[in-house]
C-alpha positions as CSV (number, residue, x, y, z in Angstrom):
1,M,-23.7,-47.0,-102.4
2,A,-25.8,-46.5,-105.5
3,T,-24.8,-43.2,-107.3
4,K,-26.4,-41.4,-110.3
5,K,-25.0,-39.3,-112.7
6,V,-26.2,-35.8,-113.3
7,T,-26.0,-32.8,-115.1
8,V,-25.0,-29.6,-113.2
9,T,-23.9,-25.8,-114.0
10,I,-21.1,-24.2,-112.2
11,P,-19.2,-20.9,-112.9
12,E,-16.2,-21.7,-114.7
13,D,-13.6,-20.0,-112.2
14,L,-15.6,-21.7,-109.4
15,L,-15.1,-25.0,-111.0
16,D,-11.3,-24.6,-111.8
17,E,-10.9,-23.7,-108.3
18,I,-13.0,-26.8,-107.0
19,R,-11.0,-29.2,-109.6
20,A,-7.3,-27.7,-108.3
21,E,-8.4,-28.5,-104.8
22,A,-10.2,-31.6,-105.3
23,A,-7.5,-33.4,-107.6
24,E,-6.8,-36.4,-105.9
25,R,-10.2,-37.6,-104.6
26,G,-11.8,-36.1,-107.8
27,L,-14.6,-33.7,-108.5
28,S,-17.8,-36.1,-108.0
29,A,-16.3,-37.0,-104.2
30,Y,-15.6,-33.5,-103.7
31,V,-19.0,-32.3,-105.0
32,A,-20.8,-35.5,-103.1
33,E,-18.9,-33.9,-99.8
34,A,-20.3,-30.4,-100.0
35,L,-23.4,-31.2,-100.8
36,R,-23.9,-33.5,-97.5
37,F,-22.1,-30.7,-95.7
38,K,-24.6,-28.2,-97.2
39,R,-27.7,-30.7,-96.3
40,D,-26.5,-31.3,-92.6
41,R,-25.9,-27.4,-92.1
42,D,-29.4,-26.9,-93.5
43,R,-30.6,-29.4,-91.1
44,L,-28.8,-27.9,-87.9
45,L,-30.3,-24.7,-88.9
46,E,-33.8,-26.1,-89.0
47,L,-33.1,-27.5,-85.2
48,V,-31.7,-24.0,-84.5
49,D,-35.2,-22.4,-85.5
50,W,-37.3,-24.9,-83.8
51,L,-35.3,-24.5,-80.8
52,R,-35.6,-20.7,-80.7
53,E,-39.5,-21.6,-81.2
54,E,-39.6,-23.5,-78.6
55,H,-37.0,-21.9,-75.9
56,G,-36.7,-18.2,-77.4
57,P,-33.2,-16.8,-78.5
58,V,-29.8,-17.9,-76.9
59,T,-28.9,-15.1,-74.1
60,E,-25.7,-13.2,-74.2
61,D,-24.8,-15.1,-71.0
62,E,-25.4,-18.3,-72.6
63,R,-23.5,-17.8,-75.8
64,A,-20.4,-16.5,-73.6
65,D,-20.9,-19.6,-71.6
66,A,-21.0,-21.9,-74.6
67,I,-17.9,-20.2,-75.9
68,A,-16.0,-20.7,-72.9
69,E,-17.0,-24.5,-72.6
70,L,-15.6,-24.6,-76.5
71,E,-12.4,-22.8,-75.8
72,D,-11.9,-25.3,-72.8
73,L,-12.2,-28.5,-75.0
74,D,-10.3,-26.9,-77.7
75,A,-7.4,-26.6,-75.2
76,E,-7.9,-30.2,-73.7
77,H,-8.0,-31.6,-77.4
78,E,-4.7,-29.7,-77.8
79,R,-3.2,-30.6,-74.5
80,R,-3.9,-34.3,-75.6
81,R,-2.2,-34.0,-78.9
82,A,0.6,-32.6,-77.3
83,T,1.2,-35.7,-74.8
84,G,0.2,-38.0,-77.1
85,G,-3.2,-39.0,-75.6
86,H,-5.2,-38.9,-72.5
87,N,-4.5,-39.6,-68.8
88,P,-5.1,-43.2,-67.4
89,G,-8.3,-43.5,-65.9
90,E,-9.5,-40.7,-68.2
91,A,-12.6,-41.4,-70.6
92,A,-10.9,-41.5,-74.1
């Protein structure tokens, strides 16, 4: 992957924290990952805005259903971690 060197200004206290956290993988890798994460989040927020325009806001019932489904998925992931995999005949 091609890279390009740039200059950015970062508050000193934040830079110290980032350097400490990024230690092994390096500052450049840490910053690139953070920028990708921010770009992806911005794109998701654009999608959310578009969906709200097209379909209206999410209702409390829809929100509760989504949270319940996420909790079920988390419980299933935890069960699989605890048992070391998935059941035969089950999708991986």
